[in-house]
mmCIF file of the N, C-alpha and C atoms, coordinates in Angstrom:
data_MODEL
# 
_entry.id   MODEL 
# 
loop_
_atom_site.group_PDB 
_atom_site.id 
_atom_site.type_symbol 
_atom_site.label_atom_id 
_atom_site.label_alt_id 
_atom_site.label_comp_id 
_atom_site.label_asym_id 
_atom_site.label_entity_id 
_atom_site.label_seq_id 
_atom_site.pdbx_PDB_ins_code 
_atom_site.Cartn_x 
_atom_site.Cartn_y 
_atom_site.Cartn_z 
_atom_site.occupancy 
_atom_site.B_iso_or_equiv 
_atom_site.pdbx_formal_charge 
_atom_site.auth_seq_id 
_atom_site.auth_comp_id 
_atom_site.auth_asym_id 
_atom_site.auth_atom_id 
_atom_site.pdbx_PDB_model_num 
ATOM 1   N N  . MET A 1 1  ? -77.056 32.900 28.787 1.00 0.00 ? 1  MET A N  1 
ATOM 2   C CA . MET A 1 1  ? -78.434 32.457 28.825 1.00 0.00 ? 1  MET A CA 1 
ATOM 3   C C  . MET A 1 1  ? -78.730 31.689 27.548 1.00 0.00 ? 1  MET A C  1 
ATOM 4   N N  . LEU A 1 2  ? -79.244 30.523 27.695 1.00 0.00 ? 2  LEU A N  1 
ATOM 5   C CA . LEU A 1 2  ? -79.592 29.688 26.556 1.00 0.00 ? 2  LEU A CA 1 
ATOM 6   C C  . LEU A 1 2  ? -81.004 30.014 26.113 1.00 0.00 ? 2  LEU A C  1 
ATOM 7   N N  . ALA A 1 3  ? -81.169 30.318 24.824 1.00 0.00 ? 3  ALA A N  1 
ATOM 8   C CA . ALA A 1 3  ? -82.483 30.728 24.323 1.00 0.00 ? 3  ALA A CA 1 
ATOM 9   C C  . ALA A 1 3  ? -83.518 29.622 24.468 1.00 0.00 ? 3  ALA A C  1 
ATOM 10  N N  . ALA A 1 4  ? -83.109 28.360 24.391 1.00 0.00 ? 4  ALA A N  1 
ATOM 11  C CA . ALA A 1 4  ? -84.043 27.249 24.492 1.00 0.00 ? 4  ALA A CA 1 
ATOM 12  C C  . ALA A 1 4  ? -84.349 26.890 25.939 1.00 0.00 ? 4  ALA A C  1 
ATOM 13  N N  . GLY A 1 5  ? -83.627 27.431 26.875 1.00 0.00 ? 5  GLY A N  1 
ATOM 14  C CA . GLY A 1 5  ? -83.843 27.147 28.282 1.00 0.00 ? 5  GLY A CA 1 
ATOM 15  C C  . GLY A 1 5  ? -82.663 26.397 28.875 1.00 0.00 ? 5  GLY A C  1 
ATOM 16  N N  . PRO A 1 6  ? -82.225 26.804 30.048 1.00 0.00 ? 6  PRO A N  1 
ATOM 17  C CA . PRO A 1 6  ? -81.058 26.173 30.668 1.00 0.00 ? 6  PRO A CA 1 
ATOM 18  C C  . PRO A 1 6  ? -81.250 24.694 30.980 1.00 0.00 ? 6  PRO A C  1 
ATOM 19  N N  . ALA A 1 7  ? -82.481 24.243 31.124 1.00 0.00 ? 7  ALA A N  1 
ATOM 20  C CA . ALA A 1 7  ? -82.712 22.836 31.436 1.00 0.00 ? 7  ALA A CA 1 
ATOM 21  C C  . ALA A 1 7  ? -82.318 21.929 30.270 1.00 0.00 ? 7  ALA A C  1 
ATOM 22  N N  . LEU A 1 8  ? -82.296 22.460 29.061 1.00 0.00 ? 8  LEU A N  1 
ATOM 23  C CA . LEU A 1 8  ? -81.935 21.664 27.889 1.00 0.00 ? 8  LEU A CA 1 
ATOM 24  C C  . LEU A 1 8  ? -80.430 21.609 27.642 1.00 0.00 ? 8  LEU A C  1 
ATOM 25  N N  . LEU A 1 9  ? -79.661 22.366 28.392 1.00 0.00 ? 9  LEU A N  1 
ATOM 26  C CA . LEU A 1 9  ? -78.219 22.441 28.179 1.00 0.00 ? 9  LEU A CA 1 
ATOM 27  C C  . LEU A 1 9  ? -77.533 21.079 28.219 1.00 0.00 ? 9  LEU A C  1 
ATOM 28  N N  . PRO A 1 10 ? -77.808 20.200 29.179 1.00 0.00 ? 10 PRO A N  1 
ATOM 29  C CA . PRO A 1 10 ? -77.134 18.892 29.182 1.00 0.00 ? 10 PRO A CA 1 
ATOM 30  C C  . PRO A 1 10 ? -77.424 18.038 27.949 1.00 0.00 ? 10 PRO A C  1 
ATOM 31  N N  . ALA A 1 11 ? -78.554 18.238 27.319 1.00 0.00 ? 11 ALA A N  1 
ATOM 32  C CA . ALA A 1 11 ? -78.871 17.478 26.112 1.00 0.00 ? 11 ALA A CA 1 
ATOM 33  C C  . ALA A 1 11 ? -78.309 18.144 24.860 1.00 0.00 ? 11 ALA A C  1 
ATOM 34  N N  . LEU A 1 12 ? -78.246 19.459 24.835 1.00 0.00 ? 12 LEU A N  1 
ATOM 35  C CA . LEU A 1 12 ? -77.814 20.171 23.634 1.00 0.00 ? 12 LEU A CA 1 
ATOM 36  C C  . LEU A 1 12 ? -76.301 20.210 23.460 1.00 0.00 ? 12 LEU A C  1 
ATOM 37  N N  . VAL A 1 13 ? -75.552 20.300 24.531 1.00 0.00 ? 13 VAL A N  1 
ATOM 38  C CA . VAL A 1 13 ? -74.098 20.422 24.416 1.00 0.00 ? 13 VAL A CA 1 
ATOM 39  C C  . VAL A 1 13 ? -73.475 19.176 23.773 1.00 0.00 ? 13 VAL A C  1 
ATOM 40  N N  . PRO A 1 14 ? -73.778 17.968 24.246 1.00 0.00 ? 14 PRO A N  1 
ATOM 41  C CA . PRO A 1 14 ? -73.185 16.804 23.568 1.00 0.00 ? 14 PRO A CA 1 
ATOM 42  C C  . PRO A 1 14 ? -73.610 16.689 22.104 1.00 0.00 ? 14 PRO A C  1 
ATOM 43  N N  . SER A 1 15 ? -74.856 16.994 21.825 1.00 0.00 ? 15 SER A N  1 
ATOM 44  C CA . SER A 1 15 ? -75.332 16.936 20.442 1.00 0.00 ? 15 SER A CA 1 
ATOM 45  C C  . SER A 1 15 ? -74.588 17.947 19.567 1.00 0.00 ? 15 SER A C  1 
ATOM 46  N N  . ALA A 1 16 ? -74.404 19.151 20.062 1.00 0.00 ? 16 ALA A N  1 
ATOM 47  C CA . ALA A 1 16 ? -73.694 20.186 19.310 1.00 0.00 ? 16 ALA A CA 1 
ATOM 48  C C  . ALA A 1 16 ? -72.227 19.806 19.104 1.00 0.00 ? 16 ALA A C  1 
ATOM 49  N N  . LEU A 1 17 ? -71.597 19.228 20.122 1.00 0.00 ? 17 LEU A N  1 
ATOM 50  C CA . LEU A 1 17 ? -70.202 18.813 19.981 1.00 0.00 ? 17 LEU A CA 1 
ATOM 51  C C  . LEU A 1 17 ? -70.049 17.696 18.959 1.00 0.00 ? 17 LEU A C  1 
ATOM 52  N N  . ILE A 1 18 ? -70.937 16.716 19.003 1.00 0.00 ? 18 ILE A N  1 
ATOM 53  C CA . ILE A 1 18 ? -70.865 15.619 18.034 1.00 0.00 ? 18 ILE A CA 1 
ATOM 54  C C  . ILE A 1 18 ? -71.065 16.142 16.620 1.00 0.00 ? 18 ILE A C  1 
ATOM 55  N N  . LEU A 1 19 ? -72.032 16.999 16.428 1.00 0.00 ? 19 LEU A N  1 
ATOM 56  C CA . LEU A 1 19 ? -72.285 17.559 15.106 1.00 0.00 ? 19 LEU A CA 1 
ATOM 57  C C  . LEU A 1 19 ? -71.101 18.389 14.618 1.00 0.00 ? 19 LEU A C  1 
ATOM 58  N N  . GLY A 1 20 ? -70.590 19.261 15.457 1.00 0.00 ? 20 GLY A N  1 
ATOM 59  C CA . GLY A 1 20 ? -69.461 20.109 15.075 1.00 0.00 ? 20 GLY A CA 1 
ATOM 60  C C  . GLY A 1 20 ? -68.202 19.313 14.775 1.00 0.00 ? 20 GLY A C  1 
ATOM 61  N N  . LEU A 1 21 ? -67.908 18.334 15.603 1.00 0.00 ? 21 LEU A N  1 
ATOM 62  C CA . LEU A 1 21 ? -66.709 17.525 15.379 1.00 0.00 ? 21 LEU A CA 1 
ATOM 63  C C  . LEU A 1 21 ? -66.837 16.660 14.132 1.00 0.00 ? 21 LEU A C  1 
ATOM 64  N N  . SER A 1 22 ? -68.033 16.159 13.857 1.00 0.00 ? 22 SER A N  1 
ATOM 65  C CA . SER A 1 22 ? -68.206 15.346 12.652 1.00 0.00 ? 22 SER A CA 1 
ATOM 66  C C  . SER A 1 22 ? -68.072 16.196 11.387 1.00 0.00 ? 22 SER A C  1 
ATOM 67  N N  . VAL A 1 23 ? -68.564 17.418 11.414 1.00 0.00 ? 23 VAL A N  1 
ATOM 68  C CA . VAL A 1 23 ? -68.397 18.312 10.264 1.00 0.00 ? 23 VAL A CA 1 
ATOM 69  C C  . VAL A 1 23 ? -66.923 18.660 10.083 1.00 0.00 ? 23 VAL A C  1 
ATOM 70  N N  . ALA A 1 24 ? -66.238 18.965 11.178 1.00 0.00 ? 24 ALA A N  1 
ATOM 71  C CA . ALA A 1 24 ? -64.813 19.301 11.096 1.00 0.00 ? 24 ALA A CA 1 
ATOM 72  C C  . ALA A 1 24 ? -64.008 18.125 10.538 1.00 0.00 ? 24 ALA A C  1 
ATOM 73  N N  . TRP A 1 25 ? -64.276 16.934 11.042 1.00 0.00 ? 25 TRP A N  1 
ATOM 74  C CA . TRP A 1 25 ? -63.557 15.751 10.571 1.00 0.00 ? 25 TRP A CA 1 
ATOM 75  C C  . TRP A 1 25 ? -63.842 15.501 9.098  1.00 0.00 ? 25 TRP A C  1 
ATOM 76  N N  . SER A 1 26 ? -65.097 15.632 8.674  1.00 0.00 ? 26 SER A N  1 
ATOM 77  C CA . SER A 1 26 ? -65.439 15.355 7.278  1.00 0.00 ? 26 SER A CA 1 
ATOM 78  C C  . SER A 1 26 ? -64.776 16.360 6.335  1.00 0.00 ? 26 SER A C  1 
ATOM 79  N N  . ARG A 1 27 ? -64.649 17.609 6.751  1.00 0.00 ? 27 ARG A N  1 
ATOM 80  C CA . ARG A 1 27 ? -63.994 18.615 5.911  1.00 0.00 ? 27 ARG A CA 1 
ATOM 81  C C  . ARG A 1 27 ? -62.522 18.269 5.711  1.00 0.00 ? 27 ARG A C  1 
ATOM 82  N N  . MET A 1 28 ? -61.878 17.782 6.756  1.00 0.00 ? 28 MET A N  1 
ATOM 83  C CA . MET A 1 28 ? -60.480 17.389 6.617  1.00 0.00 ? 28 MET A CA 1 
ATOM 84  C C  . MET A 1 28 ? -60.360 16.087 5.832  1.00 0.00 ? 28 MET A C  1 
ATOM 85  N N  . TYR A 1 29 ? -61.243 15.139 6.078  1.00 0.00 ? 29 TYR A N  1 
ATOM 86  C CA . TYR A 1 29 ? -61.200 13.843 5.404  1.00 0.00 ? 29 TYR A CA 1 
ATOM 87  C C  . TYR A 1 29 ? -61.384 13.992 3.896  1.00 0.00 ? 29 TYR A C  1 
ATOM 88  N N  . LEU A 1 30 ? -62.279 14.869 3.492  1.00 0.00 ? 30 LEU A N  1 
ATOM 89  C CA . LEU A 1 30 ? -62.537 15.082 2.075  1.00 0.00 ? 30 LEU A CA 1 
ATOM 90  C C  . LEU A 1 30 ? -61.482 15.965 1.407  1.00 0.00 ? 30 LEU A C  1 
ATOM 91  N N  . GLY A 1 31 ? -60.563 16.512 2.194  1.00 0.00 ? 31 GLY A N  1 
ATOM 92  C CA . GLY A 1 31 ? -59.498 17.335 1.644  1.00 0.00 ? 31 GLY A CA 1 
ATOM 93  C C  . GLY A 1 31 ? -59.926 18.750 1.311  1.00 0.00 ? 31 GLY A C  1 
ATOM 94  N N  . LEU A 1 32 ? -61.029 19.195 1.892  1.00 0.00 ? 32 LEU A N  1 
ATOM 95  C CA . LEU A 1 32 ? -61.524 20.535 1.613  1.00 0.00 ? 32 LEU A CA 1 
ATOM 96  C C  . LEU A 1 32 ? -60.855 21.591 2.489  1.00 0.00 ? 32 LEU A C  1 
ATOM 97  N N  . HIS A 1 33 ? -60.351 21.177 3.648  1.00 0.00 ? 33 HIS A N  1 
ATOM 98  C CA . HIS A 1 33 ? -59.679 22.100 4.563  1.00 0.00 ? 33 HIS A CA 1 
ATOM 99  C C  . HIS A 1 33 ? -58.497 21.401 5.221  1.00 0.00 ? 33 HIS A C  1 
ATOM 100 N N  . TYR A 1 34 ? -57.493 22.186 5.542  1.00 0.00 ? 34 TYR A N  1 
ATOM 101 C CA . TYR A 1 34 ? -56.376 21.691 6.340  1.00 0.00 ? 34 TYR A CA 1 
ATOM 102 C C  . TYR A 1 34 ? -56.786 21.706 7.809  1.00 0.00 ? 34 TYR A C  1 
ATOM 103 N N  . PRO A 1 35 ? -56.120 20.893 8.647  1.00 0.00 ? 35 PRO A N  1 
ATOM 104 C CA . PRO A 1 35 ? -56.443 20.923 10.084 1.00 0.00 ? 35 PRO A CA 1 
ATOM 105 C C  . PRO A 1 35 ? -56.286 22.314 10.702 1.00 0.00 ? 35 PRO A C  1 
ATOM 106 N N  . SER A 1 36 ? -55.319 23.091 10.216 1.00 0.00 ? 36 SER A N  1 
ATOM 107 C CA . SER A 1 36 ? -55.143 24.444 10.762 1.00 0.00 ? 36 SER A CA 1 
ATOM 108 C C  . SER A 1 36 ? -56.343 25.328 10.428 1.00 0.00 ? 36 SER A C  1 
ATOM 109 N N  . ASP A 1 37 ? -56.954 25.124 9.252  1.00 0.00 ? 37 ASP A N  1 
ATOM 110 C CA . ASP A 1 37 ? -58.159 25.874 8.898  1.00 0.00 ? 37 ASP A CA 1 
ATOM 111 C C  . ASP A 1 37 ? -59.293 25.561 9.864  1.00 0.00 ? 37 ASP A C  1 
ATOM 112 N N  . VAL A 1 38 ? -59.452 24.277 10.156 1.00 0.00 ? 38 VAL A N  1 
ATOM 113 C CA . VAL A 1 38 ? -60.525 23.849 11.055 1.00 0.00 ? 38 VAL A CA 1 
ATOM 114 C C  . VAL A 1 38 ? -60.277 24.380 12.465 1.00 0.00 ? 38 VAL A C  1 
ATOM 115 N N  . ALA A 1 39 ? -59.034 24.324 12.921 1.00 0.00 ? 39 ALA A N  1 
ATOM 116 C CA . ALA A 1 39 ? -58.708 24.828 14.260 1.00 0.00 ? 39 ALA A CA 1 
ATOM 117 C C  . ALA A 1 39 ? -58.934 26.337 14.349 1.00 0.00 ? 39 ALA A C  1 
ATOM 118 N N  . ALA A 1 40 ? -58.547 27.060 13.303 1.00 0.00 ? 40 ALA A N  1 
ATOM 119 C CA . ALA A 1 40 ? -58.758 28.510 13.301 1.00 0.00 ? 40 ALA A CA 1 
ATOM 120 C C  . ALA A 1 40 ? -60.250 28.837 13.292 1.00 0.00 ? 40 ALA A C  1 
ATOM 121 N N  . GLY A 1 41 ? -61.022 28.101 12.534 1.00 0.00 ? 41 GLY A N  1 
ATOM 122 C CA . GLY A 1 41 ? -62.470 28.309 12.515 1.00 0.00 ? 41 GLY A CA 1 
ATOM 123 C C  . GLY A 1 41 ? -63.109 28.019 13.861 1.00 0.00 ? 41 GLY A C  1 
ATOM 124 N N  . ALA A 1 42 ? -62.643 26.968 14.517 1.00 0.00 ? 42 ALA A N  1 
ATOM 125 C CA . ALA A 1 42 ? -63.164 26.645 15.847 1.00 0.00 ? 42 ALA A CA 1 
ATOM 126 C C  . ALA A 1 42 ? -62.811 27.735 16.854 1.00 0.00 ? 42 ALA A C  1 
ATOM 127 N N  . ALA A 1 43 ? -61.589 28.246 16.759 1.00 0.00 ? 43 ALA A N  1 
ATOM 128 C CA . ALA A 1 43 ? -61.167 29.321 17.673 1.00 0.00 ? 43 ALA A CA 1 
ATOM 129 C C  . ALA A 1 43 ? -61.974 30.592 17.432 1.00 0.00 ? 43 ALA A C  1 
ATOM 130 N N  . LEU A 1 44 ? -62.189 30.939 16.165 1.00 0.00 ? 44 LEU A N  1 
ATOM 131 C CA . LEU A 1 44 ? -62.975 32.135 15.859 1.00 0.00 ? 44 LEU A CA 1 
ATOM 132 C C  . LEU A 1 44 ? -64.429 31.961 16.298 1.00 0.00 ? 44 LEU A C  1 
ATOM 133 N N  . GLY A 1 45 ? -64.970 30.776 16.114 1.00 0.00 ? 45 GLY A N  1 
ATOM 134 C CA . GLY A 1 45 ? -66.340 30.516 16.551 1.00 0.00 ? 45 GLY A CA 1 
ATOM 135 C C  . GLY A 1 45 ? -66.478 30.599 18.064 1.00 0.00 ? 45 GLY A C  1 
ATOM 136 N N  . ALA A 1 46 ? -65.504 30.052 18.783 1.00 0.00 ? 46 ALA A N  1 
ATOM 137 C CA . ALA A 1 46 ? -65.533 30.122 20.240 1.00 0.00 ? 46 ALA A CA 1 
ATOM 138 C C  . ALA A 1 46 ? -65.405 31.563 20.727 1.00 0.00 ? 46 ALA A C  1 
ATOM 139 N N  . LEU A 1 47 ? -64.527 32.336 20.086 1.00 0.00 ? 47 LEU A N  1 
ATOM 140 C CA . LEU A 1 47 ? -64.357 33.745 20.455 1.00 0.00 ? 47 LEU A CA 1 
ATOM 141 C C  . LEU A 1 47 ? -65.634 34.532 20.185 1.00 0.00 ? 47 LEU A C  1 
ATOM 142 N N  . ALA A 1 48 ? -66.234 34.315 19.022 1.00 0.00 ? 48 ALA A N  1 
ATOM 143 C CA . ALA A 1 48 ? -67.456 35.036 18.673 1.00 0.00 ? 48 ALA A CA 1 
ATOM 144 C C  . ALA A 1 48 ? -68.588 34.708 19.643 1.00 0.00 ? 48 ALA A C  1 
ATOM 145 N N  . SER A 1 49 ? -68.741 33.428 19.974 1.00 0.00 ? 49 SER A N  1 
ATOM 146 C CA . SER A 1 49 ? -69.812 33.062 20.894 1.00 0.00 ? 49 SER A CA 1 
ATOM 147 C C  . SER A 1 49 ? -69.551 33.601 22.299 1.00 0.00 ? 49 SER A C  1 
ATOM 148 N N  . SER A 1 50 ? -68.298 33.656 22.703 1.00 0.00 ? 50 SER A N  1 
ATOM 149 C CA . SER A 1 50 ? -67.970 34.224 24.014 1.00 0.00 ? 50 SER A CA 1 
ATOM 150 C C  . SER A 1 50 ? -68.283 35.720 24.059 1.00 0.00 ? 50 SER A C  1 
ATOM 151 N N  . LEU A 1 51 ? -67.953 36.427 22.977 1.00 0.00 ? 51 LEU A N  1 
ATOM 152 C CA . LEU A 1 51 ? -68.232 37.863 22.937 1.00 0.00 ? 51 LEU A CA 1 
ATOM 153 C C  . LEU A 1 51 ? -69.730 38.138 22.911 1.00 0.00 ? 51 LEU A C  1 
ATOM 154 N N  . VAL A 1 52 ? -70.469 37.375 22.141 1.00 0.00 ? 52 VAL A N  1 
ATOM 155 C CA . VAL A 1 52 ? -71.922 37.554 22.106 1.00 0.00 ? 52 VAL A CA 1 
ATOM 156 C C  . VAL A 1 52 ? -72.518 37.255 23.469 1.00 0.00 ? 52 VAL A C  1 
ATOM 157 N N  . SER A 1 53 ? -72.061 36.191 24.096 1.00 0.00 ? 53 SER A N  1 
ATOM 158 C CA . SER A 1 53 ? -72.560 35.838 25.423 1.00 0.00 ? 53 SER A CA 1 
ATOM 159 C C  . SER A 1 53 ? -72.249 36.920 26.461 1.00 0.00 ? 53 SER A C  1 
ATOM 160 N N  . ALA A 1 54 ? -71.043 37.501 26.355 1.00 0.00 ? 54 ALA A N  1 
ATOM 161 C CA . ALA A 1 54 ? -70.639 38.516 27.321 1.00 0.00 ? 54 ALA A CA 1 
ATOM 162 C C  . ALA A 1 54 ? -71.398 39.834 27.158 1.00 0.00 ? 54 ALA A C  1 
ATOM 163 N N  . PHE A 1 55 ? -71.718 40.183 25.924 1.00 0.00 ? 55 PHE A N  1 
ATOM 164 C CA . PHE A 1 55 ? -72.346 41.475 25.662 1.00 0.00 ? 55 PHE A CA 1 
ATOM 165 C C  . PHE A 1 55 ? -73.816 41.415 25.329 1.00 0.00 ? 55 PHE A C  1 
ATOM 166 N N  . TRP A 1 56 ? -74.409 40.238 25.406 1.00 0.00 ? 56 TRP A N  1 
ATOM 167 C CA . TRP A 1 56 ? -75.844 40.100 25.134 1.00 0.00 ? 56 TRP A CA 1 
ATOM 168 C C  . TRP A 1 56 ? -76.619 40.826 26.227 1.00 0.00 ? 56 TRP A C  1 
ATOM 169 N N  . PRO A 1 57 ? -77.566 41.671 25.879 1.00 0.00 ? 57 PRO A N  1 
ATOM 170 C CA . PRO A 1 57 ? -78.221 42.506 26.899 1.00 0.00 ? 57 PRO A CA 1 
ATOM 171 C C  . PRO A 1 57 ? -79.108 41.749 27.882 1.00 0.00 ? 57 PRO A C  1 
ATOM 172 N N  . PHE A 1 58 ? -79.522 40.530 27.571 1.00 0.00 ? 58 PHE A N  1 
ATOM 173 C CA . PHE A 1 58 ? -80.446 39.814 28.452 1.00 0.00 ? 58 PHE A CA 1 
ATOM 174 C C  . PHE A 1 58 ? -79.796 38.667 29.197 1.00 0.00 ? 58 PHE A C  1 
ATOM 175 N N  . SER A 1 59 ? -78.487 38.714 29.418 1.00 0.00 ? 59 SER A N  1 
ATOM 176 C CA . SER A 1 59 ? -77.855 37.597 30.106 1.00 0.00 ? 59 SER A CA 1 
ATOM 177 C C  . SER A 1 59 ? -77.665 37.822 31.569 1.00 0.00 ? 59 SER A C  1 
# 
């Protein structure tokens, strides 16, 4: 369940992906993180959001 409302999902997903990918790219470009760091962070973020979504009491 999206807190802002399911009707906003088509607008929010592309915006979130663009923002997330640009931050990931900039961290690697500036030499602050290795690509494996960024991939591990993305995997952990996806796992955390999946677990919260699965166990959220109002979904």
